[in-house]
LUMTOR-198664 format. One record per atom (N, C-alpha, C): residue number from 1; atom name; x, z, y. Coordinates in Angstrom, 3 decimals, padded with zeros to 6 digits. Layout:
BEGIN
<num = NUM	atomo = CA	xx = X	zz = Z	yy = Y>
...
//
This chain:
BEGIN
<num = 1	atomo = N	xx = 053.630	zz = 109.817	yy = 098.202>
<num = 1	atomo = CA	xx = 052.766	zz = 109.054	yy = 097.777>
<num = 1	atomo = C	xx = 052.276	zz = 108.230	yy = 096.247>
<num = 2	atomo = N	xx = 053.567	zz = 107.654	yy = 096.190>
<num = 2	atomo = CA	xx = 053.978	zz = 106.292	yy = 095.015>
<num = 2	atomo = C	xx = 053.793	zz = 107.260	yy = 093.540>
<num = 3	atomo = N	xx = 054.284	zz = 108.891	yy = 094.378>
<num = 3	atomo = CA	xx = 054.364	zz = 109.772	yy = 092.805>
<num = 3	atomo = C	xx = 053.610	zz = 110.037	yy = 092.605>
<num = 4	atomo = N	xx = 052.727	zz = 110.244	yy = 092.951>
<num = 4	atomo = CA	xx = 051.128	zz = 110.976	yy = 093.088>
<num = 4	atomo = C	xx = 050.298	zz = 109.769	yy = 092.583>
<num = 5	atomo = N	xx = 050.559	zz = 108.849	yy = 092.994>
<num = 5	atomo = CA	xx = 049.598	zz = 107.780	yy = 091.980>
<num = 5	atomo = C	xx = 050.102	zz = 107.623	yy = 090.522>
<num = 6	atomo = N	xx = 051.318	zz = 107.584	yy = 090.541>
<num = 6	atomo = CA	xx = 052.237	zz = 107.079	yy = 088.661>
<num = 6	atomo = C	xx = 050.958	zz = 108.472	yy = 088.277>
<num = 7	atomo = N	xx = 051.173	zz = 110.073	yy = 088.449>
<num = 7	atomo = CA	xx = 050.818	zz = 110.988	yy = 087.946>
<num = 7	atomo = C	xx = 049.689	zz = 110.300	yy = 087.712>
<num = 8	atomo = N	xx = 048.828	zz = 110.518	yy = 088.757>
<num = 8	atomo = CA	xx = 047.134	zz = 109.939	yy = 088.104>
<num = 8	atomo = C	xx = 046.737	zz = 109.197	yy = 087.578>
<num = 9	atomo = N	xx = 047.953	zz = 107.833	yy = 087.391>
<num = 9	atomo = CA	xx = 047.526	zz = 106.563	yy = 086.894>
<num = 9	atomo = C	xx = 047.535	zz = 107.040	yy = 085.208>
<num = 10	atomo = N	xx = 048.784	zz = 107.624	yy = 085.352>
<num = 10	atomo = CA	xx = 048.778	zz = 107.870	yy = 083.679>
<num = 10	atomo = C	xx = 047.697	zz = 109.184	yy = 083.396>
<num = 11	atomo = N	xx = 047.455	zz = 110.332	yy = 084.255>
<num = 11	atomo = CA	xx = 047.062	zz = 111.396	yy = 083.636>
<num = 11	atomo = C	xx = 045.072	zz = 110.446	yy = 083.705>
<num = 12	atomo = N	xx = 045.003	zz = 109.511	yy = 084.416>
<num = 12	atomo = CA	xx = 043.116	zz = 109.319	yy = 083.956>
<num = 12	atomo = C	xx = 043.513	zz = 107.936	yy = 082.741>
<num = 13	atomo = N	xx = 044.717	zz = 107.365	yy = 082.315>
<num = 13	atomo = CA	xx = 044.731	zz = 106.578	yy = 081.100>
<num = 13	atomo = C	xx = 044.999	zz = 107.866	yy = 080.274>
<num = 14	atomo = N	xx = 045.719	zz = 108.784	yy = 080.104>
<num = 14	atomo = CA	xx = 045.395	zz = 109.542	yy = 078.709>
<num = 14	atomo = C	xx = 043.697	zz = 110.382	yy = 078.317>
<num = 15	atomo = N	xx = 043.350	zz = 110.544	yy = 079.453>
<num = 15	atomo = CA	xx = 042.303	zz = 110.948	yy = 079.376>
<num = 15	atomo = C	xx = 041.266	zz = 110.472	yy = 079.107>
<num = 16	atomo = N	xx = 041.285	zz = 109.014	yy = 079.296>
<num = 16	atomo = CA	xx = 040.312	zz = 108.005	yy = 079.173>
<num = 16	atomo = C	xx = 040.285	zz = 107.669	yy = 077.430>
<num = 17	atomo = N	xx = 041.451	zz = 107.842	yy = 077.056>
<num = 17	atomo = CA	xx = 041.953	zz = 107.833	yy = 075.427>
<num = 17	atomo = C	xx = 041.606	zz = 108.942	yy = 074.441>
<num = 18	atomo = N	xx = 041.597	zz = 110.091	yy = 075.466>
<num = 18	atomo = CA	xx = 041.294	zz = 111.299	yy = 074.354>
<num = 18	atomo = C	xx = 039.719	zz = 111.379	yy = 074.406>
<num = 19	atomo = N	xx = 038.854	zz = 111.116	yy = 075.955>
<num = 19	atomo = CA	xx = 037.461	zz = 110.532	yy = 076.250>
<num = 19	atomo = C	xx = 036.978	zz = 109.619	yy = 075.089>
<num = 20	atomo = N	xx = 037.901	zz = 109.136	yy = 074.535>
<num = 20	atomo = CA	xx = 037.142	zz = 108.391	yy = 073.315>
<num = 20	atomo = C	xx = 037.496	zz = 108.480	yy = 072.001>
<num = 21	atomo = N	xx = 038.511	zz = 109.160	yy = 071.520>
<num = 21	atomo = CA	xx = 038.639	zz = 109.571	yy = 070.837>
<num = 21	atomo = C	xx = 037.699	zz = 110.679	yy = 070.146>
<num = 22	atomo = N	xx = 037.557	zz = 111.824	yy = 071.110>
<num = 22	atomo = CA	xx = 036.468	zz = 112.686	yy = 071.009>
<num = 22	atomo = C	xx = 035.370	zz = 112.249	yy = 071.119>
<num = 23	atomo = N	xx = 035.292	zz = 111.173	yy = 071.141>
<num = 23	atomo = CA	xx = 033.709	zz = 110.449	yy = 070.855>
<num = 23	atomo = C	xx = 033.521	zz = 110.165	yy = 069.467>
<num = 24	atomo = N	xx = 034.646	zz = 109.197	yy = 069.390>
<num = 24	atomo = CA	xx = 034.556	zz = 108.310	yy = 067.476>
<num = 24	atomo = C	xx = 034.865	zz = 110.084	yy = 066.494>
<num = 25	atomo = N	xx = 035.085	zz = 110.560	yy = 066.896>
<num = 25	atomo = CA	xx = 035.428	zz = 111.761	yy = 066.179>
<num = 25	atomo = C	xx = 034.308	zz = 112.488	yy = 065.891>
<num = 26	atomo = N	xx = 033.337	zz = 112.752	yy = 067.036>
<num = 26	atomo = CA	xx = 031.707	zz = 113.700	yy = 066.564>
<num = 26	atomo = C	xx = 031.128	zz = 112.258	yy = 065.864>
<num = 27	atomo = N	xx = 031.069	zz = 111.243	yy = 066.065>
<num = 27	atomo = CA	xx = 029.908	zz = 110.340	yy = 065.206>
<num = 27	atomo = C	xx = 030.417	zz = 110.678	yy = 064.177>
<num = 28	atomo = N	xx = 031.618	zz = 110.391	yy = 063.211>
<num = 28	atomo = CA	xx = 032.018	zz = 110.513	yy = 062.377>
<num = 28	atomo = C	xx = 032.108	zz = 111.614	yy = 062.046>
<num = 29	atomo = N	xx = 031.826	zz = 112.773	yy = 062.638>
<num = 29	atomo = CA	xx = 032.096	zz = 114.629	yy = 061.700>
<num = 29	atomo = C	xx = 030.155	zz = 114.338	yy = 061.651>
<num = 30	atomo = N	xx = 029.789	zz = 114.176	yy = 062.470>
<num = 30	atomo = CA	xx = 028.172	zz = 114.258	yy = 062.816>
<num = 30	atomo = C	xx = 027.594	zz = 113.459	yy = 060.754>
<num = 31	atomo = N	xx = 028.208	zz = 112.469	yy = 061.042>
<num = 31	atomo = CA	xx = 027.729	zz = 111.625	yy = 060.179>
<num = 31	atomo = C	xx = 028.117	zz = 111.876	yy = 058.900>
<num = 32	atomo = N	xx = 028.903	zz = 112.493	yy = 058.746>
<num = 32	atomo = CA	xx = 029.783	zz = 113.173	yy = 057.675>
<num = 32	atomo = C	xx = 028.595	zz = 114.136	yy = 056.983>
<num = 33	atomo = N	xx = 028.670	zz = 115.149	yy = 058.366>
<num = 33	atomo = CA	xx = 027.787	zz = 116.549	yy = 057.727>
<num = 33	atomo = C	xx = 026.752	zz = 116.169	yy = 056.995>
<num = 34	atomo = N	xx = 025.585	zz = 114.965	yy = 057.732>
<num = 34	atomo = CA	xx = 024.299	zz = 114.829	yy = 057.111>
<num = 34	atomo = C	xx = 024.601	zz = 113.774	yy = 055.770>
<num = 35	atomo = N	xx = 025.412	zz = 113.074	yy = 055.580>
<num = 35	atomo = CA	xx = 025.759	zz = 112.491	yy = 054.703>
<num = 35	atomo = C	xx = 026.168	zz = 113.660	yy = 053.517>
<num = 36	atomo = N	xx = 027.071	zz = 114.742	yy = 053.932>
<num = 36	atomo = CA	xx = 027.008	zz = 116.077	yy = 052.734>
<num = 36	atomo = C	xx = 025.801	zz = 117.130	yy = 052.713>
<num = 37	atomo = N	xx = 024.672	zz = 116.431	yy = 053.340>
<num = 37	atomo = CA	xx = 023.719	zz = 117.250	yy = 053.039>
<num = 37	atomo = C	xx = 023.435	zz = 118.666	yy = 053.320>
<num = 38	atomo = N	xx = 024.837	zz = 119.294	yy = 054.508>
<num = 38	atomo = CA	xx = 024.556	zz = 120.842	yy = 054.517>
<num = 38	atomo = C	xx = 023.400	zz = 121.296	yy = 055.610>
<num = 39	atomo = N	xx = 022.516	zz = 120.580	yy = 055.803>
<num = 39	atomo = CA	xx = 021.682	zz = 120.864	yy = 056.338>
<num = 39	atomo = C	xx = 020.549	zz = 121.280	yy = 055.849>
<num = 40	atomo = N	xx = 020.416	zz = 120.434	yy = 054.459>
<num = 40	atomo = CA	xx = 018.980	zz = 120.592	yy = 053.616>
<num = 40	atomo = C	xx = 019.190	zz = 121.614	yy = 052.854>
<num = 41	atomo = N	xx = 018.056	zz = 122.210	yy = 052.257>
<num = 41	atomo = CA	xx = 017.942	zz = 123.427	yy = 051.262>
<num = 41	atomo = C	xx = 017.927	zz = 123.386	yy = 049.952>
<num = 42	atomo = N	xx = 017.492	zz = 121.800	yy = 049.805>
<num = 42	atomo = CA	xx = 017.455	zz = 121.533	yy = 048.572>
<num = 42	atomo = C	xx = 018.272	zz = 120.838	yy = 048.088>
<num = 43	atomo = N	xx = 019.328	zz = 120.058	yy = 049.102>
<num = 43	atomo = CA	xx = 020.188	zz = 119.578	yy = 048.341>
<num = 43	atomo = C	xx = 020.734	zz = 118.241	yy = 048.295>
<num = 44	atomo = N	xx = 019.624	zz = 117.545	yy = 048.827>
<num = 44	atomo = CA	xx = 019.683	zz = 116.688	yy = 048.901>
<num = 44	atomo = C	xx = 019.752	zz = 115.117	yy = 049.865>
<num = 45	atomo = N	xx = 021.006	zz = 114.326	yy = 049.324>
<num = 45	atomo = CA	xx = 022.037	zz = 113.987	yy = 050.514>
<num = 45	atomo = C	xx = 020.783	zz = 113.154	yy = 050.630>
<num = 46	atomo = N	xx = 020.822	zz = 112.138	yy = 052.231>
<num = 46	atomo = CA	xx = 020.752	zz = 111.639	yy = 052.639>
<num = 46	atomo = C	xx = 022.252	zz = 110.090	yy = 052.627>
<num = 47	atomo = N	xx = 021.788	zz = 109.023	yy = 052.679>
<num = 47	atomo = CA	xx = 022.618	zz = 108.252	yy = 053.160>
<num = 47	atomo = C	xx = 022.398	zz = 107.752	yy = 054.633>
<num = 48	atomo = N	xx = 023.524	zz = 107.290	yy = 054.790>
<num = 48	atomo = CA	xx = 023.164	zz = 107.099	yy = 056.201>
<num = 48	atomo = C	xx = 024.353	zz = 105.965	yy = 056.552>
<num = 49	atomo = N	xx = 023.375	zz = 104.690	yy = 057.838>
<num = 49	atomo = CA	xx = 024.335	zz = 103.685	yy = 057.716>
<num = 49	atomo = C	xx = 025.044	zz = 104.305	yy = 059.544>
<num = 50	atomo = N	xx = 026.394	zz = 104.289	yy = 059.823>
<num = 50	atomo = CA	xx = 026.642	zz = 104.441	yy = 060.879>
<num = 50	atomo = C	xx = 026.924	zz = 103.026	yy = 061.797>
<num = 51	atomo = N	xx = 026.795	zz = 102.877	yy = 062.440>
<num = 51	atomo = CA	xx = 027.629	zz = 101.690	yy = 063.073>
<num = 51	atomo = C	xx = 028.420	zz = 102.131	yy = 064.218>
<num = 52	atomo = N	xx = 029.309	zz = 101.685	yy = 064.455>
<num = 52	atomo = CA	xx = 030.163	zz = 102.172	yy = 065.425>
<num = 52	atomo = C	xx = 029.792	zz = 101.936	yy = 066.674>
<num = 53	atomo = N	xx = 029.347	zz = 102.458	yy = 067.501>
<num = 53	atomo = CA	xx = 029.124	zz = 102.140	yy = 069.373>
<num = 53	atomo = C	xx = 029.864	zz = 102.110	yy = 070.253>
<num = 54	atomo = N	xx = 030.432	zz = 100.877	yy = 070.469>
<num = 54	atomo = CA	xx = 031.445	zz = 100.391	yy = 071.552>
<num = 54	atomo = C	xx = 031.130	zz = 102.278	yy = 072.637>
<num = 55	atomo = N	xx = 032.226	zz = 102.480	yy = 073.213>
<num = 55	atomo = CA	xx = 033.004	zz = 103.296	yy = 073.641>
<num = 55	atomo = C	xx = 031.974	zz = 102.961	yy = 075.255>
<num = 56	atomo = N	xx = 031.658	zz = 104.244	yy = 075.807>
<num = 56	atomo = CA	xx = 031.089	zz = 103.710	yy = 077.476>
<num = 56	atomo = C	xx = 032.450	zz = 103.222	yy = 078.485>
<num = 57	atomo = N	xx = 031.469	zz = 102.706	yy = 079.409>
<num = 57	atomo = CA	xx = 031.872	zz = 102.271	yy = 080.106>
<num = 57	atomo = C	xx = 032.704	zz = 103.037	yy = 081.545>
<num = 58	atomo = N	xx = 032.267	zz = 104.455	yy = 081.294>
<num = 58	atomo = CA	xx = 033.091	zz = 105.166	yy = 082.036>
<num = 58	atomo = C	xx = 034.925	zz = 105.254	yy = 081.331>
<num = 59	atomo = N	xx = 035.211	zz = 104.788	yy = 079.879>
<num = 59	atomo = CA	xx = 036.368	zz = 105.061	yy = 079.343>
<num = 59	atomo = C	xx = 036.926	zz = 104.045	yy = 080.017>
<num = 60	atomo = N	xx = 036.483	zz = 103.005	yy = 079.787>
<num = 60	atomo = CA	xx = 036.369	zz = 101.620	yy = 080.219>
<num = 60	atomo = C	xx = 037.363	zz = 101.277	yy = 082.055>
<num = 61	atomo = N	xx = 036.417	zz = 102.116	yy = 082.803>
<num = 61	atomo = CA	xx = 036.540	zz = 102.131	yy = 083.926>
<num = 61	atomo = C	xx = 037.700	zz = 103.357	yy = 084.539>
<num = 62	atomo = N	xx = 038.100	zz = 104.463	yy = 083.759>
<num = 62	atomo = CA	xx = 039.193	zz = 105.483	yy = 083.942>
<num = 62	atomo = C	xx = 040.506	zz = 104.525	yy = 083.411>
<num = 63	atomo = N	xx = 039.973	zz = 104.085	yy = 082.248>
<num = 63	atomo = CA	xx = 041.462	zz = 103.235	yy = 082.544>
<num = 63	atomo = C	xx = 042.278	zz = 102.339	yy = 082.856>
<num = 64	atomo = N	xx = 041.022	zz = 101.524	yy = 083.452>
<num = 64	atomo = CA	xx = 041.094	zz = 100.731	yy = 084.390>
<num = 64	atomo = C	xx = 041.786	zz = 100.936	yy = 085.822>
<num = 65	atomo = N	xx = 041.426	zz = 102.435	yy = 086.181>
<num = 65	atomo = CA	xx = 041.723	zz = 103.033	yy = 087.655>
<num = 65	atomo = C	xx = 043.039	zz = 103.593	yy = 087.278>
<num = 66	atomo = N	xx = 042.604	zz = 103.962	yy = 086.381>
<num = 66	atomo = CA	xx = 044.771	zz = 104.714	yy = 085.732>
<num = 66	atomo = C	xx = 045.731	zz = 103.444	yy = 086.297>
<num = 67	atomo = N	xx = 045.305	zz = 102.454	yy = 085.729>
<num = 67	atomo = CA	xx = 046.447	zz = 101.104	yy = 085.600>
<num = 67	atomo = C	xx = 046.522	zz = 101.036	yy = 086.967>
<num = 68	atomo = N	xx = 045.499	zz = 100.407	yy = 087.660>
<num = 68	atomo = CA	xx = 045.532	zz = 099.954	yy = 088.689>
<num = 68	atomo = C	xx = 046.604	zz = 101.685	yy = 089.804>
<num = 69	atomo = N	xx = 046.158	zz = 102.433	yy = 089.517>
<num = 69	atomo = CA	xx = 047.141	zz = 103.536	yy = 090.276>
<num = 69	atomo = C	xx = 048.334	zz = 103.798	yy = 089.555>
<num = 70	atomo = N	xx = 048.596	zz = 103.360	yy = 088.377>
<num = 70	atomo = CA	xx = 050.105	zz = 103.461	yy = 087.847>
<num = 70	atomo = C	xx = 050.893	zz = 102.087	yy = 088.439>
<num = 71	atomo = N	xx = 050.651	zz = 100.922	yy = 088.379>
<num = 71	atomo = CA	xx = 051.035	zz = 099.794	yy = 089.319>
<num = 71	atomo = C	xx = 051.621	zz = 100.556	yy = 090.715>
<num = 72	atomo = N	xx = 050.043	zz = 100.894	yy = 091.624>
<num = 72	atomo = CA	xx = 050.714	zz = 101.070	yy = 093.074>
<num = 72	atomo = C	xx = 051.627	zz = 102.081	yy = 092.903>
<num = 73	atomo = N	xx = 051.793	zz = 102.761	yy = 092.353>
<num = 73	atomo = CA	xx = 052.934	zz = 104.061	yy = 092.250>
<num = 73	atomo = C	xx = 054.700	zz = 103.527	yy = 092.160>
<num = 74	atomo = N	xx = 054.433	zz = 102.221	yy = 092.085>
<num = 74	atomo = CA	xx = 055.801	zz = 101.861	yy = 092.336>
<num = 74	atomo = C	xx = 056.170	zz = 101.240	yy = 093.450>
<num = 75	atomo = N	xx = 057.414	zz = 100.801	yy = 093.656>
<num = 75	atomo = CA	xx = 057.861	zz = 100.406	yy = 094.775>
<num = 75	atomo = C	xx = 057.798	zz = 099.308	yy = 095.566>
<num = 76	atomo = N	xx = 057.379	zz = 098.669	yy = 096.712>
<num = 76	atomo = CA	xx = 056.584	zz = 097.407	yy = 097.296>
<num = 76	atomo = C	xx = 057.753	zz = 096.293	yy = 096.796>
<num = 77	atomo = N	xx = 057.493	zz = 094.616	yy = 097.176>
<num = 77	atomo = CA	xx = 058.035	zz = 094.085	yy = 096.851>
<num = 77	atomo = C	xx = 059.694	zz = 093.672	yy = 097.847>
<num = 78	atomo = N	xx = 060.421	zz = 092.821	yy = 097.264>
<num = 78	atomo = CA	xx = 061.827	zz = 092.670	yy = 097.823>
<num = 78	atomo = C	xx = 062.227	zz = 092.078	yy = 099.103>
<num = 79	atomo = N	xx = 060.806	zz = 091.704	yy = 099.688>
<num = 79	atomo = CA	xx = 060.664	zz = 091.249	yy = 101.212>
<num = 79	atomo = C	xx = 060.470	zz = 092.504	yy = 101.969>
<num = 80	atomo = N	xx = 059.455	zz = 093.383	yy = 101.721>
<num = 80	atomo = CA	xx = 060.007	zz = 095.331	yy = 102.395>
<num = 80	atomo = C	xx = 060.889	zz = 095.661	yy = 101.823>
<num = 81	atomo = N	xx = 061.945	zz = 095.675	yy = 101.123>
<num = 81	atomo = CA	xx = 063.413	zz = 096.433	yy = 100.954>
<num = 81	atomo = C	xx = 063.552	zz = 095.808	yy = 101.884>
<num = 82	atomo = N	xx = 064.025	zz = 094.224	yy = 102.025>
<num = 82	atomo = CA	xx = 064.406	zz = 093.344	yy = 103.415>
<num = 82	atomo = C	xx = 064.318	zz = 094.301	yy = 104.994>
<num = 83	atomo = N	xx = 063.157	zz = 093.659	yy = 105.236>
<num = 83	atomo = CA	xx = 062.512	zz = 094.719	yy = 105.989>
<num = 83	atomo = C	xx = 063.310	zz = 095.703	yy = 106.389>
<num = 84	atomo = N	xx = 063.223	zz = 096.924	yy = 105.869>
<num = 84	atomo = CA	xx = 063.965	zz = 098.141	yy = 106.286>
<num = 84	atomo = C	xx = 065.348	zz = 097.886	yy = 106.298>
<num = 85	atomo = N	xx = 066.077	zz = 096.975	yy = 105.453>
<num = 85	atomo = CA	xx = 067.040	zz = 097.227	yy = 105.775>
<num = 85	atomo = C	xx = 067.587	zz = 096.145	yy = 106.907>
<num = 86	atomo = N	xx = 066.808	zz = 095.395	yy = 107.418>
<num = 86	atomo = CA	xx = 067.051	zz = 094.977	yy = 109.134>
<num = 86	atomo = C	xx = 066.900	zz = 095.971	yy = 110.041>
<num = 87	atomo = N	xx = 065.746	zz = 096.953	yy = 109.678>
<num = 87	atomo = CA	xx = 065.296	zz = 097.862	yy = 111.041>
<num = 87	atomo = C	xx = 066.512	zz = 098.952	yy = 110.946>
<num = 88	atomo = N	xx = 067.032	zz = 099.258	yy = 110.199>
<num = 88	atomo = CA	xx = 068.609	zz = 100.138	yy = 110.375>
<num = 88	atomo = C	xx = 069.756	zz = 099.456	yy = 111.433>
<num = 89	atomo = N	xx = 069.927	zz = 100.812	yy = 111.791>
<num = 89	atomo = CA	xx = 071.397	zz = 100.014	yy = 112.751>
<num = 89	atomo = C	xx = 072.705	zz = 100.036	yy = 111.258>
<num = 90	atomo = N	xx = 073.148	zz = 099.446	yy = 112.300>
<num = 90	atomo = CA	xx = 074.551	zz = 098.876	yy = 111.725>
<num = 90	atomo = C	xx = 075.666	zz = 099.649	yy = 111.148>
<num = 91	atomo = N	xx = 075.707	zz = 100.465	yy = 111.705>
<num = 91	atomo = CA	xx = 076.711	zz = 102.313	yy = 111.380>
<num = 91	atomo = C	xx = 075.990	zz = 102.909	yy = 110.350>
<num = 92	atomo = N	xx = 074.709	zz = 102.845	yy = 110.412>
<num = 92	atomo = CA	xx = 073.794	zz = 104.116	yy = 109.747>
<num = 92	atomo = C	xx = 073.941	zz = 103.796	yy = 108.002>
<num = 93	atomo = N	xx = 074.434	zz = 104.464	yy = 107.927>
<num = 93	atomo = CA	xx = 075.405	zz = 104.946	yy = 106.398>
<num = 93	atomo = C	xx = 074.569	zz = 106.047	yy = 105.370>
//
């Protein structure tokens, strides 16, 4: 289960960064197309003001859940290790 948590955590974190990057690229690309006048037949250029809209809450939520899963994928505390050693018989190797 620990290995699955680590993998899911990393996948969610990378996916959230990828989604955020795609969103920013699409905003910049659409702005560049409008400013270049590729849609107008008369060749008039439009000047647009772009506002970098912050990414949606889904990206931050995915990154947070990925981080929590990544942290949960690592072994437990020192007390749990001592408890496991005490439960083993002395002649166990």
